[in-house]
N, C-alpha and C positions, 0 to 999 in steps of 0.2 A: 443307362450310361450317365445321364445328367445327375442322378442321385449320387453316383460314385464321385463325380467331379466336385459336386457341391460338398459332399462329406470330406473329401480330401482338402478342399479349400478351407473349410471350417477347422479342420485339424491343424493345418499350417498356421492359420491365424491364431489359434489357441496356443500353439508352441511359441510363436513370436511374442504373444502377450505375456505368457509366463516368463519367458526369457527377459523381456523388457522390464517386467516388474521386479525380477531379482536383481537386475543391473541398477534399477532406480533405488533399491534399498540402501540406506545409509549405514554407516559404521554402527553396528549393534553392540559394540564393546563399551560404548560411552566415552571413548577416547577422542572422538572427532570434535569439530568446532560446534558451538551452540550459540545462536543469535538470540539476544534478549533485549527487547525494546523497553525504554522507560515508559512510553505510551504508544499505543497503536492507533489512536484516534486524536486528531488535532481539531478542536472546535474553535473556529475563528470568531464565533459569536456573530455580532453584526458589524459589517464593514461598510463604511460610507463609500458610495460609488466613486471609483477611481483610486481607492485606498490600496494599501499594501497587502498582497496575497501571498507573502512569503512565510514559510515556517520550516522548522527543522525537527527531524525525528532522530533522536540519539539512541544508539544501541551499544551493547557490550558483547564481546566474545567471552562467554563464560565456560567455553569448552577447553580442550587440551591441545588442539591443533589450530593452525592459522585459518581464519575465516576469510573467504573470498566471495564478494558479491559479483555474480556473473552477469546479472541483468536486473534493472529496475524499470518497470514499465508503468505507465499511467493509463487510466481508463478512457482518456480522451486527449486531444491535442491542446486543450485549454489548461492542462496541468503539465508542468515540466519538472523532472526530477534530475538531480545531480548527486553523484556519490564518488568516493575515492575508489580507484581501481587497484590500489595497493592492498595486500593482505593485512587483515587486522589480527595481530598476535593475541594469544590467550591473555585474558585479563584487561585488554585494551579496549578503548571505545572508538566509535566511528559515528559519522553523521550522514544523513540523507537530507539534502536540501530540496524543498518542494516550493514551487511557485505557481499559484493559481493565477492565470493571466487574464481572466475575464472579469476583473473587478469593475470594468466599465459597463457591465450588463447587470441590471437589477434582477435579483432572483435568488433562489436557493442554491447553495453549494453542497454537493454530495458526490465525491469522487474517490476512487480507490487507486492505490499504488501497490503494485505487486513486486515483492523483493525475492529474487531467486538467488540462492547461494549454495555453498557446499555444506551448510549447517545440517546437523543431524536432525534438527526439528523441522526441516523442510522449508517450503515456501511460505512466506508471511505476507498477509494483505494488510496494508495500512489504509486509513481513511481520513479524509478531510471533510469538514462540514461547516455550515454556517449560512449566512445570508448577506447579500449585497443590497443596500437600500439607498434611496435618493438622499442627498444632503438636505437637511431641513433648514439650512441657513444659519444654524447655530454652531456648526462645526463639529457637532456630536451626533451620534446615531440615536434614534429614538430608543428608549428603554422599554422592554417588554416586562410587564409586572405579573408574574405567576399566571400566565394564560388568561389574564383579565380581559373581559369583553367591555369595550367602551362604546357607549351609545352616543351617536352624534347629537349635538344640541341643535334645536330648530330655531 
């Protein structure tokens, strides 16, 4: 009896999975919206502690239907994203503003922003990277020279 119930449950799960997959498929005619980003990675390089953590990702709807961003989520609470809730018409551009808010903490930046939309090319993952360093007193961040190793003088 347990085998029958287990088999029945697996069959039901398979039916739901197949149905969900077919519902998730986008317009296969090529007439839907398509989101194309100018860049999917923003490299801050080196930011002095307390510096500006803002950047913008610009995209274009290269499809034939209006593009709607339904959700933009970040990989942690230290990164905030804002975007227009209005549909982006075919051929038009839009922006996603990102603010990395932990520039008061020295360390490496590596965060992701997930963009969910009605685009035929699906969900897009954007990335920000860089590092936050202490101010050396000169007002400029130290410059890294081709992974050069510097030996301290005695």
